[in-house]
N, C-alpha and C positions, 0 to 999 in steps of 0.2 A: 528364517525364511525371508526371502526377499520381498519387499514392499511393492505391490502391483504398480504398473506404470500409470494408470488411470488415477490412482489415489494420489501419488506424487504429483502428477500435473494439476490436480484439482486443489491440492494443499498449497502449490506454490504459485499458481497462475496469477494471483493478484499482487504479488510482490514485485516492486520496482528492481531494476538493476542498480545495484549498489554503486554510489558516486553519481546517482541522477540528481540534477538540480531542479527541484519543483518550483516553478513560478506560479505565484498566486496573485490574484487581483481582487479588489472590491468592487462589486457592482453598485453598491450603494452603502447606506449606513452611516451614523454619526461617528464622530472622532473617538468617543470613550469605547465604543463597541469595537472599532477597528483596532485600537490599541491592545484591547484585550486579546484579540485573536493574534496579533503580532507577538504579544507576550507568550502565548501558548505554542507558537511555532518556535520560538527561542528557547521555551522549556525542553521541548523535544530535542531541539538541536544541542542544547548544553549537555545532554548526555553523552556526547562524543560520537554520535552515530555518523555513518558515511555518507547520508543524504544531505543535500543543501536546500535552502529555502530562500527564494528570492521574490521580493515584491515587485510587481510590474504595474503599469498604468493602464493597459489596454488588454481587454478580454481575449483578443487574438493572439496575444503573446503568452498567455497563461494556460497551464493544464488545469490548474485549480481556480474555480471562479467563485466568489463567496458573496451571498446575497443575506439580507436582514429583513425578510418578509415575515413579519409578526404574526401572520395568519396562517404559517405553513409549518409550525414546529421547528425542531432542530434536526438536521439530518446530513449525511454525506454519502455519495457514492463511495465504493469500496476500492482501494488500490488503483491499479491500472485500467479499471472500468471507467474512471473519468475520461480517458481518452476516446471513449465512444460517444461523449456527450457533444452535441452541436456547440460550436462557438457561438457565444452570445446567450446559452443557457448556463444557470448555475450548476455547480457540481456540489455545492455545500450551502446549507441555509442555517441561520440562527434565528430562532422565534421568540427569544426573550433576553432580559438583560444579562450580559456577560461580566458585569463589573462586580458581582456578588462572589463568594467563594463557591456557590453551586455553579455560577455562570463560568468561572474558571475551569471547572472540571468539565463543563459541557464543552467549552472550546478544545481542551485536550482530547476529549472523546471523539469529536467529530474529525479532528486531524488524525487520530488514531485510525479511524476509518480509512481516510485517504492513504495512510501508511500501509493499509491491508489488514487491519485488525477487525474481526467480526464482534458481534455483541457477546459478551461472556455468558449472559443468561441463557443464550441459545446453544451452548455447549451441550451436545447430546448426553455427555457423562455428569452434567450437573445433577440430575435426579429431580428436577423441579416438576411438581404437580401443581397446576394452576387452577384456580376458580374462573374459567374462561369468561363467563358473562360478566363477572365484576372487572376483569381485565379490560374487556371491550367497553365497558361502561366508563372506567377511569380514563382510558386513553382517548376516548372520544370526547371528552370534556376538555376545558383549558387547562394547561396552555398548548396542548398538543391539536386537539380537534382532529384526530385521525379517524378515517373509516375503518370498518372492520377488516377490509383487506390490508390496509396499512398496519393495524395493530397485530394481525396475524403474522405479517412479514417481519416486523421490528421486535415482537415479543415472543409469541407463541410458537412460532415455526422453529423446529429443531434443526441445525445444521446438520447435513450428512455426516456421519462419522469419518467417511473418507476425505472430508475437507478441513479436519482439525487435527492438530498435532498432539500426541499424548492423550491422556484420559483424566486430567486433572481440571477443575474448576477453581477459579480465583474470585470469591466474592468481593475482595477488596479492590479490584481491577478498575481502572478509570473506564474501561468498556463495559462495566456492569451498571445496570440502571439502579435508581433509587426506587423502591417499591413500598407503598404504605402498607398497613396492616390489613389483612383480609384478602389478599390477591393470591398468595401463595399458600398451598395446603401442605405440601411437602417440599423439603424437609421441615419438620416440625418447628425447629428453632427459628424459622423465618416466617412463621404464621403471623408475628406481630410486627412484621416489615423487615426489609433488607435495606440496610443503610451502609453503603460504602463509605469509607472515611473521606473520600475525595483525593484528587491529585493522583499521581502514577505510583502504582504498587511496585513491590519488589519484582514481581512476575512481569509486570508491563516492561519494566527497564531491562530485565532479562531477555524478553521476547525481542524488542526493537534492536538490542544489542547484538543478537543472534543473527538476525536477518540482515541488518545493516551495520556491520562492525566498521570500527574506524578504517579508512583507506589506507593502503600502502601505496605511497606516492612513487616508488620506484619501480613502475611498471616496466618489463622488458620490452626491447624493441622488436616489432615484427617485421621481418624483412619481406620484400615481394617474392612470391613464389615459394617461400619457405614454410612448410606445414609445421605447426607448433602443437605437440599432444596436449590435451586437456584431462588431467587426472583429478577430477572432482567428483564429490559426493553430491547428491540432490541438495539443492539449495546454495551450493557453493558457487563461486564466480572465479573467472580469470580475466585479467586485464592485461592489455598490450598497448604500447605506443606505435603509432604509424607516422613516419616522416617520408612522405611520397617523393621519389627521385625524379618525378616529372608530373606536370599538370595534365591529367587526362581522366577518363572514366575507368573506374576499378570495380571489381567485385570483391566482395568480403564474404566469407562463407565458413560454416562449420561442415565437419565431415564425420561419417560413422554413423552407427545406430543410435541416435540420441535425440532428446527433446531439449531444445534451448531457446533462450531469448537472446537476440544478438543486438547490439545497439552501437552505433558509431556516433562519437562526439568530435566537435572541433574544440580544441583547447585554445581559447582566445584569452590570454593573460589570466589563466587559471579558472576562467568561467567555461564550464563544459556545455557547449551548445549542441543540442540534437540535430543530427544530420540525416541519419535513417536508421531504421530498425526492423527487424522481422521476428516472428514468434512461430516456430514449427510445431509447438506442443500438440500432440494427439494426431499429427499427419505424418504419412509416410514419405518426407522429404527432410531436407536440411535447410536450416536457416540461412538465407542468402539476401544480401542487399547490393544493389548497383549504385555507386556514388561517384561525383566528380571530387577529386582530391586534388589540391594545389600545391605544388613545389613550393617549400619555404613555410608552410604552415604545418601545426602540429596537430594531431588526431589521436583519439583514444578509442579502441574497440573493447567492448566488455560483453562477455558471453556468460549468462547465469544458467546453470544445469537444471533441468526438472528431472530428467530420467536418462539413465545410460543403458544401452542394450546389453545383451548377454555377453559380448565381448568386453564391454567397458571401454574401447578404444574410439575416442573422439579427438577431433583436432580443429583447429582454425587456421585459416590462410587467406591471403589476399594477392590478387594478380591483376 
C-alpha cells in the first residue's frame, strides 16, 4: 500500500537537501564551551555524512546561531525550521557546561535537532506512560526552568505517527533524555530511571547516514532546455551541475506531479553557497526558482523528493 502524500511530506519536511553547507556562528559564550560545540559538529561530520559545517563570524551569514544563555536551558529548532528564525535571534542555546561527558552528549543532541532529528522519548511507539505532575515539577526546576508549556512540548507531547519513520524506539539514542527515577511509570524497567549511555548510538549513525549519505561528486551536467527525468523514492535526491552558456536570468524548475525541495548553489572552489531555493510540498504547483547565473561560474542544482504522483514521472530543467 502506498504511503499517503501527507505523511511523506511531514516525515521529510525538516530534512536539509544533502550537500548543504550549514554555517554556524556563536553569539556569545566562553572559549571552552565554543570548543565543545565545534567538537560535536566534527563528531557528526566524521561519520562521513553529506552535510558540511562551517563556522562564520557574523549572525547574518549563519543559518545556525548559537547562544549560551544559562537561564534558558538547552534547546534547538528542528532542521530547516531554523530558516524561519529572524537573523539576530538564536536557533540553538546551551544552558549548562558542555565540557563534561553529559555536556558532550547535550551538544550532539542539539545539533541532532538541527539536522532534523526529534526527541526519541516523544516517539509515539515508545509506549512511555509518564507521571506527568512529577515531570512538570522536575523540568520546572534547575537547570531547565521550563514552563509547563515547554515541558509538554519537549517531553510529554507525542509526535504524530505520520511524522516518524518506522515503529522502533531507541532508548540509547543521543536524542533520548536522561530521566531520574519516578518520572516513568511504563515500561516498568524504566521506573528506576532511563539512562542513555551518552554519545551517538548505532541507530543515530544509521539514521543520519540514511538521510545524508556521502555525496557523489560526479554530478551530471544539466544542459539548458534539456529535461532530465527524476527517478527517485521519497527522501532521495538528484544532483546536477550547471555551467551557464551566458550570463543572464534563468529559471530552474521541477515538472510533473511531485513534491520537492529544489536548491541552487554556486560552487566557489568547493564551497557550496546557497543562491536560491523553493519548496512546493503540499501545494499544487512545481518548485521553481528564478536566478541570475554567470557564464564561467559553476552551479549545482539539488532536488530532494518528498512525494511523487501516481505517474511517478518527474523531471528537472533550466532555461
